[in-house]
C-alpha positions, 0 to 999 in steps of 0.5 A, a space after each residue: 370247087 374243083 374235083 377233076 383237077 387238084 389245085 396243088 400237088 401233094 408235094 406243095 401240101 407237104 411243104 405247107 405241112 412242114 412249115 406249119 409243124 415247125 411253128 407248132 413245135 415252137 409253140 410246144 403243141 403236139 397237135 392243132 385242130 384247125 376249123 378255119 375253112 381257109 386253113 383247112 383248104 390250104 393244108 388239105 385241099 378241102 373245098 366245100 360249102 359245109 362250114 355252117 356245120 362243125 368241121 376241121 382238120 387235125 394235124 400232128 407231127 407225124 403222118 398226113 392230116 385228118 379231115 373231120 366233119 359231117 358224114 355227108 361232107 366226107 364224100 366231098 372231102 374224098 373228092 377234094 383233099 390230097 389224102 388218099 387213106 380212108 383213115 384220114 377222112 372221118 365223118 360224124 353221124 348226122 344226129 350231131 347236127 344242130 341237135 341241142 342234146 348232142 354236140 359234134 365236139 363230143 365226137 371230135 374228142 373221141 377221135 382225138 383220143 383214138 389217135 393218141 391225143 387224149 392227154 396232149 397239148 392241142 392248139 385250137 383257133 379260139 378267135 375264129 368265126 367258126 369256133 364257138 364258145 360252146 364248142 370249146 366248152 364241150 371239147 375241154 369237158 370231153 378231154 379233161 386230160 388234154 391241154 388246150 392252147 390258143 393257136 389262132 392265126 398259127 396256120 394263117 401266118 404260114 400262108 403269108 408268102 405265096 407259092 408260084 401257083 398261088 400267085 398264078 391263081 391270084 393273077 387270074 383272079 385279077 383279070 376277072 376283077 378287071 372285067 368286073 370293073 369294065 362291066 360296071 362302067 359299061 352298065 352303070 348310069 342314072 336310072 339303073 336299079 342297083 340290084 340289076 347292076 349287081 347281077 351284072 357284076 356277079 355274072 361277069 365274076 362267075 363267067 370268068 375271062 380268058 378261059 379262067 372260071 370265076 369262083 364265089 367271092 368271100 365277100 359280096 359286092 359293096 356298092 353303096 351310093 350317096 349318103 350310103 357311101 359314107 359308111 364302108 360296108 353297106 351292100 345294095 338295094 333296088 334304088 335307081 342310081 342317080 346323077 350327082 352321086 358317087 358309088 364305090 364298088 368294092 369287089 373281088 374276082 376269085 379263082 380256085 378260092 384265091 381272092 383279088 379285091 379292088 375298089 373303084 369309085 364312079 361319079 355320075 354327073 359333074 364332080 364336085 371340087 371336094 371329090 377332085 381334091 380327095 382324089 388328088 390326095 389319095 392318088 398321091 398318097 397311094 404312090 407314096 405308100 407303094 414306094 415303100 412296098 418292097 422286101 425288107 421294109 415293114 408293113 407300117 412303112 406303107 401306112 406311115 408314108 400313105 398317111 403322111 402324104 394324105 395328112 399334108 393334103 388335109 385329109 385323114 384316115 383313122 383305120 388301117 390302109 391294107 391287109 394280107 389277102 390270098 385263099 379265103 372263104 366267107 365272111 372275109 377275104 383277108 388273111 387276118 394277119 398283116 395290116 398296113 397300120 402304124 405299129 405293124 413291124 412285120 417284114 415284107 417278103 417277096 411273095 406276100 400279097 395285100 389289098 392296099 385299101 386307102 379308102 376315104 369317107 366324106 360327109 356325103 359319100 365315099 371314095 375308094 381307089 384301092 390296089 391288090 399288090 404282090 411284093 416282088 424280089 425288088 419291089 412290088 407289082 399291082 395285080 390289076 391294070 384297072 385305071 387308077 382314078 375317080 371314074 366319071 360318067 354323065 
């Protein structure tokens, strides 16, 4: 969170609002209520660890957005949002918090009616982590004259092409990611307890680099070893690292909420041939995919080129191999829009940012060698300079 220096100018927030309103008009919406903290921050600048209670931003076609949330968090809103008028920051009474007899959406309904939306067509993010079935039920019951439509992803898609300042923040996050990987290679060795290594990763990530401080990542470090690494989303325990095992590290540097994830795999000891074969196949497939990472191509072009090359080498990956990234909050550092997979015909544009995630899981471990990338005017840029290979340490 940054209260002494706003992350973006008011003009940039207003440009984002203008883009979002155009999409609202195309979908016939009088207003949207966004509850995704990434969207809230992108539209208003709000930044606080308060997404465990109900909160959100109301955007209509006129005036500044309205931040709404728990009254005590309204103080944080005043410290972080670009809006300056008191009427644009609304807090509900604490008796609504985790009270089975009351629900915050009842208060939100009163606010929506107050600003003239009692019978409006309102978009809500129905398929979002933070919007519950009960919340929706309470809201539609309290506003029977209103029409509610699913606006999941409406704001997310406006975030796809990054501004120069957003790209700068992601580049700073990339430097932090590089430092985290360097520390992993320095500290990891047989006998080191995994939790001690994770502590070093966290310390490096929060300390930052080159004067740029580290924010908290939207996902904790993934660092499974051996058979645990045959699964993609296990974290860590206190087991000592062992010779003869691979450990992949899926981590992200973060700066001002902008995330730059990257994975590398470390093998302790002598590398079996099947890991070398997998490494060779993945590296060739990455190059094939990156050749398609340029404006005018479709998202699926990257996936198709990657998978075709991987298949020729005798390997298969049945999941997507990339997704959009940018500003994010737990539990996910993806933007939940564009994916590198067959059938995604989204046209790539300069300023889009992705995690190209060509991971393989073998019968006794995993291999993750991934790249955060920026689509440029004439191609792409890998945001990190981390050496692209299977890392080996005796």
